[in-house]
N, C-alpha and C positions, 0 to 999 in steps of 0.2 A: 402526404402524409402517409401513403399505403406502404413507403419504404421503411416506415419506422415502427408499423403497426406490428411486422413481425417479429420486431422485439419487444413489443410490448412486455411479455413476460417477465423477462430480465431486467428490463426499466424499471416496473413498480417497484421492483428488489434494492435497486439503488438508492440510499440513505439522502441522496440528492430530492428526489419526489417521495418523502415522507410525505404524509398526511395530504397528497394528492392524488385527485382521481384518473381513473385510468382516461378517462375523456379529456382532462385536461392535461395532463401529461402530452397527450399526442396532439392537440392547440396549442400550447408551450414552444415544444421540441422547434417546429419550423422558424419562431420565434428567434432563437438561439443561433443563427447560423450554421445546423449542424452538417456535421462530415462522416460517414461511415467507412472506414478501411481495415482491411485484413495485413495480416502479420503472419508470417512463417515466425515456428521455433530458432532462439538468439538471433533474429532479427532485432535488429536499433529502431527505436522510435523518434528518439531522441538523443542526439552526443552532448558530451558535456560543450559549452560554449556556447548550443543554439539558444536563440531567444523564443518565445513562444507569448501567441495571446489568445491562448484556448488550453480549457479544461479536457483532460482524457477519461472516459468512466468506460471500463471494460464491462463491456456484454456479455466474452465468450474468451475462456482461458483462462491466464497471468502471468503478471511483468513480474522482473527486480529492477529494482534501482542499484546502480552500481557507483560506487566513488572510484577517481582516479588519482593517487596518489604522483608527485614529482617527479617518480621512477618507472613510471607507467605501470605500476601494481593496482591492479580493483582488488575491489572490497564492496561486498553485496552488504549494503543499507538499508533496505527493504524490502518483503515479500508480497506486491499486490496480487490479490485473486480479484475471480470475477466480481461484480456489482461497485467495486472499488472506483473511485475516485482519483485521479491523482493532477499536478504541475499547476496548480489554481494558487498558490506563493508565488512559484516565479512569472506566471502569467501576470498577478495582482500586482505586482514590485516592478516588472516591466525588465528583469536584467538576467543576464546569459545563464541558463542553466552550471552548479560547480558539480552535478550527478548525470548519471547517463540512461537510459530505459531502455529496456531491452525487453522481448518477448522469452518466455522462460516456458512459454506453449504455443500452439498456432492459437490465436485470439484473435478478436474484431474489438475494434473500439471506435467510438462514439465520440468526435469531439465538437463542443460547443462553446460558443465565444464568449467570453466571462466577463467584458463589457457588456454587452444583450443583456447577463443572468442577472446584473447587478444594478443594471439601469430599466426598470419595465417602460414598454412602449406607450404612447400617449392613452392606450386601452384601458394601463393600471387593472389588470387582472388581478381580484383578491387573491389566486393561488400563483402569482410572481411573487409577494410577497411572503408568503409560504416558502418557496424557491431559495429567498433570502435570506431568514432565520434557518432553514436547514443548511447553508451554505455558510455561515455564521458558527453552528452548534458544529460543524467538519473542522472547519479553523482550529476553532477549542480544544477539540477532541485531539488533535493531530501535532497540537502543541502540547499536549498534558505527554504523549505519546513520545515525542522528541527529547521531554526531562528523561525521561523512563530509561530512554537510549543513552542518553549525558551517565545519569546514573550508573547503567551498567560499565560503561566504557571511563568510569571514573577509578575504579575498581583495582585495586592493584597486580591482583594474581587473577590467571588463566578459573583457577578453584571459584574463584570472587564470583567473577564475571560471568561462570559459569550459573552459578548456583542463585545470581541476583535475576539472570536471565528466567531459569528453568522457573524460580519461584515468581516473580512478576507473570507469566504466564499459567502459570497455575493460580493465579486469582481471577487471573481475566478469565480463564475461563471455569472458574467455581467448581476444582477438584483438584486431586493429586496425581489423578492420572489424564495425563491430556496429549497431544500429538504434535509438533511443533511442524513448520513449515520449510525446514532446511534439514538436506542431507548433511553429513560430517561438513566437506569441503564448504557450503555453504553457510554451515555453523559460523566455522573458524574463522571465514569473514567476514560476518557480523559482527563476530565477539574481536576482530583483528586479534587474532592470537593464528600460532601455528596449527598444522591440520595436524602431524605429531605430537605434538603438548598436549591439545583438545584430548584427541584418545586416549594419551596416556594418564589426563584427569578423570576422564569416563572411567576407565578398566577402575580406576582407586576407588573413585567414590560409588560404586557398583559393590568391590571388591570390603569397602568398609561400612556399607547397610543404609549409604546415604539416601541413594537414588535407585531405580533398576532402568533397562532400558532393553528396549528389541528396535531395532534401525531410530525410526525419528518417533516411535512412544514411550515414552519416558512417564514412571511414578516418583514421586516423592515420598520416602519413606521416614522422614524425621519430620 
C-alpha cells in the first residue's frame, strides 16, 4: 500500500475516485491489480492493434491519442492530461485498439484491471459501488465528447471546423478567452485539415475581428 500512498494527492483528483475517501482509495487500489509504469516523451503506451484489459490513469504528465490512416498518416484525436483515464472502452469490449496512445511528456501511469473494477470482491465494499458509478459517469461524458468531435468533423470547411471547435471549447470553459491544449500542428491534426490552410484561416479570422489569439490562447470576439 505504501507504494501507492505516495501518489495519493494525484489519485484523489482522478474522477474515478470521486466521493471516495483517501483511506478507502488506498484500500481499494490493491484489489484492482494495479501496476505503475513510467514513460519518456514520445514513447508509445499502446499501439494500434493492441488488445488491453486494463484502464490507465495518468498520475503525472500528458498523453496523445493518435489515429493512423491507410497510408500511415497520423492525426491527433485527443489530448489527455494528468488525472485523466483512458482505455476503458477498448478494455470493456476486448477488441483491438484502432488508435495509438503515446506520451506527450514524461509521464507516470497507474494501470487498473477493468474486470476487477466492474466486479466487487466478496467483501462488496460500499465505496466500490461508488467507483462503479463514477466509471459509468465517465463513459457517459466521453460519449458526449465523441458526439462533439463528430459534429466538428462533419463541417465542410476549415473555417467551420475551427469555429465549431473554438466555440465548443469556450462553452466548456465558460469564458470567451481560453487556452487550448494543442499547438498549430496538433490542432490541424485534430481538425483533420492542412496546417497551412489552418494558419491562413486563423489569420483571416483575426483580421476580420472574429477571433484574437497568441500562440494557443484564444479569444472569441463575436
